[in-house]
VOPAGU-2260 file (C-alpha; in pm, 1 decimal, decimal comma):
REM VOPAGU-2260
SITE   aa  ch    i         X         Y         Z
SITE  MET   A    0    -903,0   -2303,6    1827,2
SITE  ALA   A    1    -955,3   -2201,8    1462,1
SITE  LYS   A    2    -735,1   -1927,8    1329,1
SITE  ARG   A    3    -945,1   -1619,1    1245,5
SITE  PHE   A    4    -929,3   -1356,7     975,8
SITE  ARG   A    5   -1138,4   -1039,1    1005,9
SITE  MET   A    6   -1195,0    -795,0     720,5
SITE  PHE   A    7   -1334,5    -451,9     795,6
SITE  ALA   A    8   -1469,9    -313,9     477,4
SITE  GLY   A    9   -1666,5     -13,1     353,4
SITE  PRO   A   10   -1627,6     320,0     170,4
SITE  ASN   A   11   -1411,8     601,6     298,5
SITE  GLY   A   12   -1587,2     789,9     575,9
SITE  SER   A   13   -1820,8     503,8     677,2
SITE  GLY   A   14   -1674,0     456,9    1017,8
SITE  LYS   A   15   -1448,0     155,2     986,1
SITE  SER   A   16   -1188,2     285,1    1232,6
SITE  SER   A   17   -1448,4     346,6    1505,4
SITE  LEU   A   18   -1601,9       1,2    1443,7
SITE  ILE   A   19   -1261,3    -161,4    1472,7
SITE  GLU   A   20   -1205,5      10,7    1807,7
SITE  GLN   A   21   -1537,9    -127,3    1929,9
SITE  ILE   A   22   -1478,8    -481,6    1806,5
SITE  SER   A   23   -1121,7    -492,2    1943,4
SITE  ASP   A   24   -1254,6    -425,4    2293,2
SITE  ASP   A   25   -1442,5    -756,9    2285,5
SITE  PHE   A   26   -1242,2    -982,2    2046,4
SITE  ASN   A   27    -888,7   -1076,6    1972,6
SITE  MET   A   28    -803,0    -903,4    1642,3
SITE  GLY   A   29    -470,9   -1077,5    1603,2
SITE  TYR   A   30    -217,9    -885,7    1390,5
SITE  PHE   A   31    -378,7    -576,9    1257,3
SITE  VAL   A   32    -262,5    -465,3     907,0
SITE  ASN   A   33    -343,9    -102,9     819,2
SITE  ALA   A   34    -191,7     104,8     537,4
SITE  ASP   A   35    -241,2     433,2     721,3
SITE  ASN   A   36     -46,6     302,2    1019,9
SITE  VAL   A   37     230,7     177,6     793,4
SITE  LYS   A   38     256,7     516,3     614,8
SITE  THR   A   39     251,5     700,2     952,0
SITE  SER   A   40     529,4     488,1    1088,9
SITE  PHE   A   41     759,7     562,8     795,0
SITE  LYS   A   42     674,4     928,9     812,4
SITE  ASN   A   43     726,5     966,7    1188,7
SITE  HIS   A   44    1012,6     724,2    1249,0
SITE  GLY   A   45    1173,6     656,5     912,5
SITE  PHE   A   46    1126,1     282,4     949,3
SITE  LEU   A   47     871,7       9,3    1012,9
SITE  ASP   A   48     895,3    -261,6    1278,5
SITE  CYS   A   49     758,7    -569,5    1104,8
SITE  ASN   A   50     721,5    -747,8    1436,9
SITE  GLU   A   51     411,4    -537,3    1497,0
SITE  TYR   A   52     252,9    -696,2    1188,6
SITE  LEU   A   53     397,8   -1044,5    1158,0
SITE  PRO   A   54     463,2   -1343,2    1386,8
SITE  ARG   A   55     791,8   -1426,6    1213,4
SITE  GLN   A   56    1086,8   -1257,9    1047,8
SITE  VAL   A   57    1084,3   -1182,3     680,5
SITE  SER   A   58    1383,6   -1154,2     451,0
SITE  ASP   A   59    1500,9    -921,6     175,1
SITE  GLN   A   60    1456,3   -1214,9     -60,2
SITE  GLU   A   61    1087,8   -1250,0      22,9
SITE  TRP   A   62    1028,4    -876,9     -17,5
SITE  ASN   A   63    1220,1    -856,3    -343,7
SITE  THR   A   64    1034,9   -1158,2    -486,1
SITE  PHE   A   65     706,7    -997,6    -398,2
SITE  ILE   A   66     795,0    -665,1    -560,2
SITE  LEU   A   67     923,4    -838,6    -879,8
SITE  ASN   A   68     592,0   -1013,8    -916,7
SITE  CYS   A   69     381,3    -705,3    -847,7
SITE  ASP   A   70     345,4    -548,2   -1191,0
SITE  LEU   A   71     421,7    -203,2   -1048,4
SITE  GLU   A   72     361,5     -28,5   -1378,9
SITE  ASN   A   73       2,0    -147,1   -1374,9
SITE  ARG   A   74     -50,2    -113,1   -1000,2
SITE  LEU   A   75     116,3     223,5    -943,7
SITE  GLY   A   76     151,3     376,3   -1290,6
SITE  THR   A   77     525,4     358,0   -1254,4
SITE  SER   A   78     788,5      89,4   -1223,8
SITE  TYR   A   79     958,9     276,3    -932,8
SITE  PHE   A   80     924,4     163,3    -572,5
SITE  PRO   A   81    1139,9     322,9    -306,6
SITE  PRO   A   82    1428,3      80,3    -235,9
SITE  ILE   A   83    1369,5    -102,7      93,2
SITE  ARG   A   84    1614,1    -281,1     320,3
SITE  LEU   A   85    1516,8    -540,8     580,2
SITE  LYS   A   86    1733,5    -619,7     874,5
SITE  GLU   A   87    1623,6    -805,2    1187,6
SITE  ASN   A   88    1259,4    -742,4    1082,0
SITE  ILE   A   89    1304,2    -365,3    1062,8
SITE  MET   A   90    1202,2    -224,6     720,3
SITE  VAL   A   91    1382,2      94,6     609,6
SITE  ALA   A   92    1289,4     285,7     296,0
SITE  GLU   A   93    1536,0     500,6     111,2
SITE  ASP   A   94    1264,4     739,9     -12,9
SITE  ASP   A   95     921,2     868,7      96,4
SITE  ILE   A   96     646,9     606,1     131,3
SITE  ASN   A   97     310,8     724,8      -0,8
SITE  SER   A   98     -36,2     563,0      39,4
SITE  TYR   A   99      -0,1     335,4    -259,4
SITE  HIS   A  100     338,5     210,4    -135,4
SITE  ALA   A  101     195,0     150,5     211,2
SITE  ALA   A  102     -95,8     -48,6      55,7
SITE  LEU   A  103     154,2    -272,6    -129,9
SITE  ILE   A  104     357,0    -332,0     191,8
SITE  CYS   A  105      27,6    -434,0     365,0
SITE  GLU   A  106     -40,8    -673,3      80,5
SITE  PHE   A  107     298,3    -828,2     135,0
SITE  PHE   A  108     220,9    -868,5     502,5
SITE  ARG   A  109    -118,5   -1027,9     429,8
SITE  ILE   A  110      41,2   -1278,7     197,3
SITE  ILE   A  111     295,0   -1375,6     471,1
SITE  LEU   A  112      12,3   -1400,3     731,6
SITE  LEU   A  113    -183,3   -1645,9     515,0
SITE  ARG   A  114     107,7   -1889,5     558,3
SITE  CYS   A  115     111,1   -1850,2     938,3
SITE  THR   A  116    -110,7   -1986,3    1212,7
SITE  SER   A  117    -177,9   -1654,0    1380,5
SITE  GLY   A  118    -511,6   -1465,9    1337,9
SITE  PHE   A  119    -509,9   -1126,4    1169,2
SITE  SER   A  120    -733,7    -843,7    1059,7
SITE  PHE   A  121    -719,0    -562,7     807,3
SITE  GLU   A  122    -916,7    -263,5     695,9
SITE  THR   A  123   -1010,7    -190,6     336,6
SITE  VAL   A  124   -1239,4      23,7     123,4
SITE  MET   A  125   -1297,5    -295,3     -75,0
SITE  SER   A  126   -1328,2    -115,3    -404,6
SITE  HIS   A  127   -1134,6    -382,1    -595,2
SITE  PRO   A  128   -1230,3    -749,6    -656,7
SITE  SER   A  129    -886,2    -859,5    -522,3
SITE  LYS   A  130   -1015,1    -798,8    -170,0
SITE  VAL   A  131   -1296,8   -1043,9    -219,9
SITE  SER   A  132   -1049,8   -1290,7    -367,3
SITE  PHE   A  133    -830,6   -1251,7     -61,8
SITE  LEU   A  134   -1131,1   -1331,3     160,8
SITE  ARG   A  135   -1179,8   -1648,2     -38,5
SITE  HIS   A  136    -809,8   -1733,1     -22,5
SITE  ALA   A  137    -807,6   -1687,9     352,5
SITE  ARG   A  138   -1099,9   -1924,5     389,3
SITE  SER   A  139    -936,0   -2190,2     164,7
SITE  SER   A  140    -613,6   -2148,0     375,5
SITE  GLY   A  141    -791,8   -2264,5     684,2
SITE  PHE   A  142    -900,5   -1933,5     845,3
SITE  LYS   A  143   -1243,5   -1880,2     983,1
SITE  THR   A  144   -1339,1   -1559,3     799,4
SITE  TYR   A  145   -1532,2   -1261,9     930,4
SITE  LEU   A  146   -1659,8    -973,4     724,5
SITE  TYR   A  147   -1771,4    -647,4     881,6
SITE  PHE   A  148   -1910,4    -419,7     611,9
SITE  ILE   A  149   -2015,7     -68,7     707,6
SITE  CYS   A  150   -2169,3     199,2     489,3
SITE  THR   A  151   -2404,1     495,1     474,1
SITE  GLN   A  152   -2711,9     558,1     262,8
SITE  ASP   A  153   -2552,8     840,7      58,4
SITE  PRO   A  154   -2188,1     906,1     -57,6
SITE  GLU   A  155   -2249,0    1277,3      36,6
SITE  ILE   A  156   -2245,2    1171,2     406,0
SITE  ASN   A  157   -1909,2    1006,3     348,2
SITE  LYS   A  158   -1767,6    1309,8     172,5
SITE  SER   A  159   -1874,3    1534,3     461,8
SITE  ARG   A  160   -1714,3    1306,7     720,8
SITE  VAL   A  161   -1391,0    1271,5     531,5
SITE  TYR   A  162   -1379,6    1654,3     492,3
SITE  ILE   A  163   -1423,5    1697,1     867,5
SITE  ARG   A  164   -1167,8    1431,4     939,9
SITE  HIS   A  165    -914,3    1600,0     705,3
SITE  ARG   A  166    -975,7    1934,7     881,6
SITE  LYS   A  167    -881,6    1768,0    1210,4
SITE  GLY   A  168    -557,6    1633,6    1063,3
SITE  GLY   A  169    -674,8    1309,9     900,2
SITE  HIS   A  170    -572,9    1197,3     554,8
SITE  TYR   A  171    -733,4    1356,3     247,6
SITE  VAL   A  172    -940,7    1174,4      -8,7
SITE  SER   A  173   -1095,6    1357,1    -306,2
SITE  ASP   A  174   -1470,7    1370,7    -344,2
SITE  GLU   A  175   -1436,7    1195,5    -680,7
SITE  LYS   A  176   -1249,0     901,7    -524,2
SITE  ILE   A  177   -1490,1     876,3    -234,5
SITE  GLU   A  178   -1791,6     854,2    -467,4
SITE  SER   A  179   -1637,9     613,9    -714,8
SITE  ARG   A  180   -1513,3     386,0    -435,9
SITE  TYR   A  181   -1852,6     402,5    -267,3
SITE  TYR   A  182   -2028,1     240,8    -555,4
SITE  ARG   A  183   -1751,0      -0,7    -646,1
SITE  SER   A  184   -1744,2    -121,0    -288,2
SITE  LEU   A  185   -2114,7    -174,9    -281,1
SITE  GLU   A  186   -2106,7    -367,5    -604,2
SITE  LEU   A  187   -1866,6    -614,5    -437,9
SITE  LEU   A  188   -2071,5    -649,2    -115,6
SITE  SER   A  189   -2283,4    -947,2    -220,0
SITE  SER   A  190   -1981,8   -1150,4    -330,6
SITE  ALA   A  191   -1790,8   -1074,0     -11,2
SITE  PHE   A  192   -2096,2   -1153,9     202,8
SITE  MET   A  193   -2120,9   -1498,5      50,9
SITE  GLU   A  194   -1752,4   -1574,2      79,7
SITE  ALA   A  195   -1730,8   -1509,2     454,9
SITE  ASP   A  196   -1809,4   -1765,8     720,0
SITE  ARG   A  197   -1955,5   -1485,8     937,8
SITE  ALA   A  198   -2069,8   -1152,8     800,6
SITE  TYR   A  199   -2211,0    -837,7     961,8
SITE  VAL   A  200   -2363,3    -553,4     762,0
SITE  LEU   A  201   -2392,5    -219,6     943,7
SITE  ASP   A  202   -2555,7     110,5     848,7
SITE  SER   A  203   -2378,3     417,8     981,1
SITE  SER   A  204   -2592,9     681,6     816,7
SITE  SER   A  205   -2672,6     823,3    1161,9
SITE  LYS   A  206   -2435,9     846,4    1458,5
SITE  ASN   A  207   -2525,0     490,5    1554,6
SITE  ARG   A  208   -2374,8     184,0    1393,1
SITE  ASP   A  209   -2678,3     -36,3    1347,3
SITE  VAL   A  210   -2633,0    -401,6    1257,7
SITE  VAL   A  211   -2881,3    -464,9     972,4
SITE  LEU   A  212   -2792,2    -820,0     879,6
SITE  GLU   A  213   -2585,0   -1102,3    1015,6
SITE  LYS   A  214   -2480,1   -1422,8     844,5
SITE  SER   A  215   -2347,9   -1734,5    1022,0
SITE  GLY   A  216   -2281,0   -2012,9     780,1
SITE  GLN   A  217   -2591,8   -2033,1     563,9
SITE  GLU   A  218   -2820,2   -1867,0     825,7
SITE  VAL   A  219   -2898,8   -1496,1     772,8
SITE  SER   A  220   -3063,8   -1288,5    1049,5
SITE  VAL   A  221   -3225,6    -950,9     994,7
SITE  TYR   A  222   -3214,8    -705,5    1284,9
SITE  SER   A  223   -3385,9    -402,9    1136,6
SITE  ASP   A  224   -3759,8    -362,5    1061,4
SITE  THR   A  225   -3665,7    -121,3     781,6
SITE  ILE   A  226   -3388,9    -231,4     550,4
SITE  PRO   A  227   -3176,5      61,2     433,9
SITE  GLU   A  228   -3204,2     122,0      58,7
SITE  TRP   A  229   -2840,4      44,1      -7,9
SITE  VAL   A  230   -2858,5    -290,7     176,1
SITE  ASP   A  231   -3175,8    -378,9      -8,5
SITE  LYS   A  232   -3036,0    -284,3    -354,5
SITE  TYR   A  233   -2683,7    -423,9    -329,9
SITE  LEU   A  234   -2739,2    -728,9    -105,5
SITE  VAL   A  235   -3098,7    -838,6     -40,8
SITE  LYS   A  236   -3226,4    -814,6    -400,4
SITE  LYS   A  237   -2903,2    -963,8    -540,6
SITE  LEU   A  238   -2913,8   -1264,9    -309,9
SITE  SER   A  239   -3291,7   -1294,4    -269,3
SITE  PHE   A  240   -3287,4   -1407,7      91,1
SITE  LYS   A  241   -3539,9   -1162,9     238,0
């Protein structure tokens, strides 16, 4: 059986977590790498059990090599990263782990997973070209790649959902970041769509999560009589397959 990599992408507040729950009921997600889960583990327990994210043990040397090659100043705006110790696949940080630190730890896990034979999945806003590059890298590394991209017709919907989520105890994202990530993510949609072996594009503007388009290899199926404006602008017109 082919090893599978699934990337769940879309702007903040689009409904990625709910979609992941739905997909995981029917399909094997493999190891699931999520920065929010990483951050929560450090916050609640003071450590991270790498066995939940990786099929093999990792060493201090692998982690230190990764951090040395990360260009922290450019990535984080500072050269400081909380010192981390690894023992028997338990990661312990000597200082608080924030969202940016958690994202880098997840990147480390994804790089390790590319060298393994186990399937894995991760969730991303996909507001940076590196995520499309990773999709390409996974494919060239022998994974069958799946893209699930979910979005709404208006970033104001996303802002409202993130606000409600934050009021219920979820993590905060500023309106400015939500909107800028919304458009950056959409600009990368067509590239990601073409890189994946299988791709699903869903509109979550309403309470439903409607599959608008599906790609399998070179075949594209359209499941909606009315193509949402964002799908038409950022995917259909760019790729001219309607």
